[in-house]
N, C-alpha and C positions, 0 to 999 in steps of 0.2 A: 450446204454445209454438212459435213459428215459428223454424226454424233455417236460417241462410243458408249452405248448402253448395253445392258445385258440382253442381247437378242440372239436367236439361233444363228449359228455360223456354219457354212458348208465346210467340209473337210479340206477342200481346196484352199479356202481362205485361211484356215488354220495352218496349213503347210506353207503357204506363202509368207505368213507372219513369222513362222519359225525360221524359214530361210533368211528373211530379212533381218531377224534378230541375231542369228548367228553371224551373218556378214557384218552387220553393224558393230557388234561386240569385238569381232576379230580385227576390223580396221581400227577401232578405238584403242584396242590393246596395243597394237603395233605403233600407232602414232604417239600414244601416251608414253610408251616406253622410251621412244626416241627423245621426246621433249623432256621427260623426267630426267633422263641422263644429262641433257644439256643444262637444265635448271639446277640439278644437284651439283654439277661440276662448276658452274658459273655463279650459283646462288644469286641469280639476277631476278629482282622483283619485277621489272618490266616484262620479262618472259612469262610471268604468271598470266598476264592478259592474253598473250598468244596461246597459252595452255588452255584458257577458257574456251577457245574456239574449236578444240579437238572434238567435242561431241557433235557440234554442228557439221563440221567437215566430214566426220564419219557418217553421219546420217545422209548428207548430200551425196557422198560417193555411193552409199548403199542404194539410194533412190535411183541414181543414174544407172548403176550396174544392173538393177532389177527392173528398170523402166517403170517405176512406181508413180512418179509425179509428186506434186506437193500440195494437192488439193486438200488432203486430210488434215494438214497442219491448221488450216482455217485462220487466215489473217483478217477475216471480216470483222467489222465493228458495228454492223447494222442490226444489232440484236440487243434487246434490253437486258437479257440474262448475262450477256458478256459484259456490259457496262456495270451491272451490279457486281459481277465478279471482280472487275477492275477496281471498283470502289472499295470492296472488301479487302482486296490485295494491297491497296494503299494503307488501309487502316490497321490491319492486323500486326504488321511489324512494329508500328509505333506503340500499339497497346501491349504487345508481348515485351518489348524492350522497356516500356514504362513501368510495368509491374515488376519485371525482373530486377531492374536497377534500383527501383524504389525499395524493394526488400533488402537489397545489399546495402544501400545508403542508410536506411533507417535502423538496420540491425547492427551497423558498425563493421560489417564485413568489407566495406569499401567506403571511401570518402568522396563526397560530392564537391566539385569545383565548377564554376561557370566556364564552359568550354571556350577556348580562344583559338583563332586560326582556322585553317581549312579552306578549301576551294571556294566555298560560298560565303566566306567572311565579308567580302565587299557588299554582297547582297543584303546581309543582316544589317550592316551600317546604313545602306541605302534606304532600308525600310524603317530605320530608327529604332531597332530592337534594343540598342544599348541604353536607351532612356527608360526602359520599362523595368518594373520590379523583377527581381531575380527569377521567381517561379514562372511568371508569365513570359519573361525573356527566354528562358530555356524551353518552355513548351512551344513557343512560336519558332524557335530555332529548329526543333525536331520536326514540326509540321512543314516548314519551308524546305528543310533538307530532304524530308520524305518525298515531297512532290518533285522538286527540282533535281534532287540527287537521283531519283529513279530514272529521270530522263537522261542524265549524264551517264548512268550505268547501263542504259538500255542496250547499246550495241554489244559490249562484252558479255552481258548476261544472256542476250539472245544467242550468243555463241554456245552457251550451255543448254539453254532451254529448247532450242531446235532439235537437239539430240536427246535430252533426257525425257521431256514431256511431249515434244513434237514428234518423236519417233519411237524411242525405246519403250516408254510406258504403254502406248497404244498397241505396239506389237506384242508386248507381254500379255495384254488383255486378249487380243485376237488369237494369240497362240495358246490360250487357255492354260497359261502357267498359273499354278496355285499361288495365291497371295501376291499378285503382280505389283501392288503398291509397295509392299514390304520389300520385295526383291529389288525393285527399282531404287528404293531408298538405300539399301545395303550396297548396291553397285555405286550409287552416287557418293556415298560416304567413303567407300574404299578408294575411289578415284582421287580423293583428297589426301589420302594417307601419306604418299611420298613427300609432298610439299609441307605437310605437317611435321614429319620426321626431321626434315632439314631446317625447320624453323622459319619457313617463309609464309606460313599461314597458321593462325590460331596458336601461336607459340606460347608456351607456358614454362613453368619451372620444371615440369616433368614431361618427357616425351610420351610416356605410357599414359599419363592422365590426359594429355592433350588428344591423343588418338582415341582413347575411350570416350572423351567428351565429344569429339567429332561425331562418333557413331550415335551417342545419346541425343545429340541435337539434330543432326541431319536426317536421321531416319524418321522421327516423328514429324519434322518439318516437311519431309517429302509427302507425308500423308495429307497435309494441308494443301500443298502445291498441286498434288495429283488430283485431289477432290475438285479444286477449282478448274483444272483442265478437263476433267471428265464431265462435270456438271454443265459447264458452259459450252463444251465442244470446241473451244478455242485455246490457242497457246498464249494469247495476250495476258490473261490474268496470272498465269504462271510466270511469265516474264516480269510483270509489274511487281508481284510480291517478292520475287528473288532480287530485283533491282532495288526495291525500297528497303528490303532487309539489309542488303549490303551497305546502302547509303546511311541508314540510321544507326545501325550497331557499330559500324566501322568509323562513323563520323562523330556526331555529337555525344552519343552515350559513352564511347571509348574516351574521348577527350574530356568528358565531364567526370571521369573517375580516376582516383588515385588510391593507393593502399597496397601494402605488401600481400602477396598471394591472392589478390582479388581475382586474378584470371582463373582460379580454381572454381569460383562461384559464378562469375559472370563472363561476358564475352561469348564468342561463337563456339566455345567448347566448355562453357561453365555449367556447373551442376544445377544452379538455380535456373539458368536459361533453359536447360534441357527439361526441367520439371514443368516450367510454364508452357513451353512448346508442346509437351506431351498432353497437358491438361487442355490446351487449345485444340489440339488434334482430336482428342476424345469428344469434346463438345461439338466440334464441327462435324465429326463423323456421325454422331447421333442425330444431329440436326438434318444432315443430308439423307440419312437412312429413313427418317420420317417423311422425307419429301420425295425426291426423284429416284432414290435408290440407284445411283449410276453404276454401282459395282458391288457385287456380292463378295466382299473381301473379308 
């Protein structure tokens, strides 16, 4: 398994990484422009799922053209560190959303309601969650959604993570780009902007606030995701945290919330969401710097 730690690199390796990075970003730009145009013209939500595969497709084409192979992605699961990373990846989205939405509900910025519907509603009934007291009912909905929802979201999220953390991030590190995690987060956030502008993702009352919120949320979240990738040497924890995040925040927490202008404070571009993600990223960064120090960022 290839581990991306701060080790001396030959100039040849740096140049190869820079070549791969340029090729990957060029392919990604062209494909994204084409799909963005189609999405904007049709405003088709199902096409968003197709859009999610553009980073993976770009990385696969770059690997094939440069004959790089796929070994560095590391799909292996025979490592305790990877399983610990996966466990943390499952837990963090639930904790972040729990703190974020609790602040909004308790402060009156949003109103709580027991969520109804959703793809996993039959599973909740099968488990008998409807007979439990409201707080426990909701907590178990979140846990079940986090675990099963991450599996449901696994394939489309893999479409992003094979590109973002499976290729781009590691090439930024190998190419000795300054602050690679920050740069990767800015690219990741910018990639979302077109679909935010047309209201197909993280839509709010103001396009400007939605776009700003996307940067405020995605960039610090990329620090968490990247740390998991670099510490474990595997793409799996990045995939799981991304899938669990989508499942929990777009599922039970969104359906459990009502209130005018609540999207300003919570949701995937909310200000409280951004703050809690930032605090989590800082805590995680300090913890890893005391340990393995995977990247001098």
